[in-house]
C-alpha positions in Angstrom: 40.8 256.3 -86.8 44.4 254.3 -86.9 44.4 250.6 -87.5 46.6 248.2 -86.1 46.7 244.6 -87.9 48.5 243.3 -85.0 46.0 244.3 -82.3 43.3 242.9 -84.7 45.0 239.6 -84.8 45.8 239.5 -81.0 42.2 240.2 -80.4 40.9 237.6 -82.4 43.1 235.0 -81.0 42.3 236.2 -77.3 38.4 235.6 -78.3 39.3 232.3 -79.1 40.9 231.4 -76.2 38.4 232.8 -73.9 35.6 230.5 -75.6 37.8 227.7 -74.9 37.9 228.3 -71.3 34.4 229.8 -70.9 30.7 228.3 -71.8 29.6 231.6 -73.4 26.2 230.0 -73.9 25.8 229.9 -70.3 26.8 233.1 -69.7 30.3 232.5 -68.6 33.3 235.1 -69.2 36.8 235.4 -68.0 37.3 236.2 -64.5 37.9 239.9 -63.1 41.4 240.4 -61.6 40.5 242.4 -58.5 42.5 243.7 -55.6 39.9 242.2 -53.0 40.3 238.6 -54.3 41.0 235.9 -52.0 44.9 236.2 -52.6 46.5 239.6 -52.6 47.7 241.2 -55.8 51.4 240.7 -55.0 50.9 236.7 -53.9 53.1 234.6 -56.2 50.0 232.6 -57.0 48.9 235.9 -58.8 52.0 235.1 -60.7 52.1 231.5 -61.4 48.1 230.7 -61.9 48.0 233.5 -64.6 49.8 231.6 -67.3 47.6 230.0 -69.7 50.1 227.6 -71.2 51.6 226.2 -68.0 48.5 226.1 -66.0 47.2 223.7 -68.8 50.6 221.6 -69.1 50.3 221.6 -65.1 46.7 220.8 -65.3 47.2 217.7 -67.7 50.2 216.3 -65.4 48.3 216.6 -62.5 45.1 214.9 -63.6 47.2 212.2 -64.8 48.8 211.8 -61.4 45.6 212.2 -59.6 43.9 209.3 -61.5 46.6 206.8 -60.6 45.1 206.7 -56.7 42.1 204.3 -57.3 39.7 206.3 -55.3 40.2 209.3 -57.3 39.6 207.4 -60.5 36.9 205.8 -59.4 35.2 209.5 -58.4 35.6 210.4 -61.8 34.5 207.0 -63.2 31.4 206.9 -61.3 30.4 210.4 -61.0 31.5 212.0 -63.8 30.3 212.1 -68.0 34.2 212.3 -68.8 33.6 210.3 -72.2 31.4 212.8 -73.5 32.6 216.1 -71.5 36.4 215.6 -70.9 37.0 219.3 -72.2 34.3 220.7 -69.7 35.9 218.9 -66.9 39.1 220.2 -67.7 37.5 223.8 -68.2 35.6 223.7 -65.0 39.1 223.0 -63.4 40.8 226.2 -65.2 37.4 228.6 -64.1 38.0 227.3 -60.8 41.7 228.3 -60.3 40.9 231.7 -62.1 38.0 232.6 -59.9 39.5 231.5 -56.7 42.7 233.2 -57.3 41.8 236.3 -59.1 38.0 236.9 -58.7 36.1 238.8 -55.7 36.6 237.1 -52.5 33.0 236.3 -52.2 33.2 234.5 -55.6 35.9 232.8 -54.6 34.4 231.3 -51.3 31.1 230.5 -53.3 32.9 228.4 -55.9 34.8 226.6 -53.0 31.4 225.6 -51.3 29.9 224.6 -54.5 32.7 222.2 -54.9 32.1 220.8 -51.5 28.5 220.6 -51.6 29.0 218.4 -54.7 32.1 216.1 -53.1 29.7 215.8 -49.8 27.3 213.9 -51.8 29.5 211.7 -53.7 30.7 208.0 -53.0 31.0 204.6 -54.1 32.6 201.3 -54.2 36.1 200.3 -55.8 36.1 197.2 -58.1 37.9 195.7 -55.1 34.8 196.1 -53.1 36.5 198.8 -50.7 33.9 201.9 -50.1 35.1 205.6 -51.0 34.0 208.8 -50.3 34.8 212.1 -52.6 35.2 214.0 -49.5 37.8 211.8 -47.8 40.5 214.5 -46.3 43.4 212.6 -47.1 41.8 212.0 -50.8 41.5 215.7 -51.1 45.0 216.2 -49.7 46.2 213.8 -52.8 44.2 215.9 -55.5 45.4 219.0 -54.4 48.9 218.7 -53.7 49.4 216.8 -56.9 47.7 219.7 -58.9 49.6 222.5 -57.2 53.0 220.6 -57.2 52.1 220.2 -61.2 51.2 223.9 -61.7 54.3 224.9 -59.8 56.6 222.4 -62.0 55.1 223.8 -65.2 55.6 227.3 -64.5 59.4 226.4 -63.4 60.0 224.2 -66.4 58.7 226.9 -68.8 58.4 230.3 -67.3 60.7 230.8 -64.3 63.6 228.4 -64.1 65.1 230.3 -61.9 62.5 230.8 -59.2 63.7 230.9 -55.6 62.9 228.0 -53.1 61.4 230.5 -51.0 58.6 231.5 -53.6 58.2 228.1 -54.4 57.5 227.4 -50.8 55.2 230.6 -50.6 53.1 229.2 -53.6 52.4 225.9 -52.1 51.6 227.7 -48.7 49.4 230.0 -50.6 47.4 227.2 -52.4 47.2 225.4 -49.0 44.5 227.6 -48.0 42.2 226.6 -51.0 43.1 222.9 -50.2 42.0 223.3 -46.7 39.1 225.4 -47.5 37.9 222.4 -49.6 38.5 220.1 -46.8 41.8 218.3 -47.5 43.8 217.1 -44.7 47.0 217.1 -44.5 47.8 220.0 -46.6 51.9 220.9 -46.9 52.6 224.1 -46.9 56.1 224.1 -48.5 57.8 221.9 -51.2 59.3 219.5 -49.0 56.2 218.7 -47.4 54.2 218.3 -50.7 57.0 216.0 -52.2 56.8 214.0 -48.9 53.3 213.6 -49.1 53.3 212.3 -52.7 55.7 209.9 -52.0 54.0 208.9 -49.1 50.9 207.7 -51.4 52.8 205.8 -53.8 52.1 202.5 -52.5 48.5 203.1 -52.7 48.6 204.0 -56.5 48.1 201.8 -59.6 47.2 201.4 -63.0 44.2 199.1 -64.6 42.3 199.3 -67.7 40.2 201.9 -66.4 43.2 204.4 -65.8 44.2 203.6 -69.4 40.8 204.5 -70.8 40.6 207.9 -68.8 44.3 208.8 -69.4 43.7 208.4 -73.4 40.4 210.3 -73.5 42.6 212.9 -71.4 45.2 212.9 -74.3 43.3 212.6 -77.5 41.0 215.4 -76.4 40.2 217.8 -79.6 39.1 221.3 -78.5 38.7 223.3 -81.5 40.2 224.4 -84.8 43.5 223.3 -86.4 45.5 225.8 -84.3 43.7 225.1 -81.2 44.3 221.0 -81.5 48.0 221.7 -82.4 48.7 223.7 -79.3 46.6 221.1 -77.2 48.7 218.3 -78.6 51.9 219.9 -77.3 50.2 220.7 -73.9 49.4 217.1 -73.6 53.0 216.0 -74.5 54.2 218.5 -72.5 52.2 217.3 -69.5 53.3 214.0 -69.6 56.8 215.3 -69.9 56.1 217.1 -66.7 55.4 213.8 -64.8 57.9 212.4 -62.5 59.7 209.3 -64.2 57.7 206.5 -62.1 54.6 208.5 -63.1 55.3 207.9 -66.7 56.2 204.4 -66.4 52.9 203.5 -64.5 51.0 205.1 -67.5 53.3 203.7 -70.1 53.9 207.1 -71.7 57.3 208.4 -73.1 59.1 211.8 -72.4 58.7 214.6 -74.7 61.3 215.2 -77.5 63.8 218.1 -77.2 61.9 219.7 -80.2 58.6 219.2 -78.3 59.6 221.3 -75.4 61.0 224.2 -77.5 57.9 224.1 -79.3 55.9 224.6 -76.0 58.3 227.4 -74.9 57.7 229.3 -78.6 53.8 228.8 -77.8 54.1 230.3 -74.5 55.9 233.4 -75.8 53.5 233.5 -78.5 50.7 234.1 -75.6 52.8 236.6 -74.3 52.5 238.4 -77.5 48.6 237.7 -77.8 48.0 239.2 -74.6 50.0 242.5 -75.0 47.4 245.5 -74.3 45.0 242.9 -72.5 43.5 243.4 -69.2 44.2 239.6 -68.9 47.9 239.9 -69.2 49.6 238.0 -66.6 51.5 240.9 -65.0 49.0 243.3 -63.1 49.7 246.7 -60.9 49.2 246.2 -57.5 46.7 249.1 -56.9 44.4 247.6 -59.6 40.9 247.4 -58.1 39.0 245.6 -60.8 40.0 244.7 -64.6 37.4 244.8 -67.0 36.6 241.4 -68.9 
């Protein structure tokens, strides 16, 4: 039997990555890639949402934008064990995106229903006495579009700088399906609409001591061994760097240096090498019916 050291290294790294994104003790495993998913295999979402590095960068950037809205921050503060389990929160978001993009359509719908059932039960009062509900359609629209646009911007910066405007609009339109299913309204279906919604929400945004505490917990995450934490630090810096200038100013955070951006690009290329020969690689044939985990 032939033995290829590179294959063994790739397999070992993939296993460590899988454990970062899946709670093996609870029986979680990587989502299957299926032709009967909510999105067809030729959807732009299949292209964008399958890149580990850019999705994590976009996830960090999106979360930092989302928490600038006082009601979103209150939802995290009041109803999340974020101090003890921020990694779990980020992992659940990644799992939701994977399942709703790639897994069987019925599993994707079930994941959406679970999130909606949780949101429907939650609400509270802001520090200024204003009541809020987590399932407020406008609030969900803010969460949805900041996340979607952050995923897209990370993909463009580090994976496809020449992505066409048509494909960018297509991605936002595809992801609008998930936003509407979660109860968001309004849900933009192109880039211009997404950017207009963010600009319209800016007067409602603010930063206080709670914002700063949650942001620091996000940015100081430690997720594993030395290699994982080094890569995680790059992701966090790149996520901050991806914020619009006004968002970085509100958080009081610096842009990334040129060497950091270069290192992020190198990390992404390393992940491409790691997933050579894996069924979880970013590009899949259109005729696929189901990938093994």
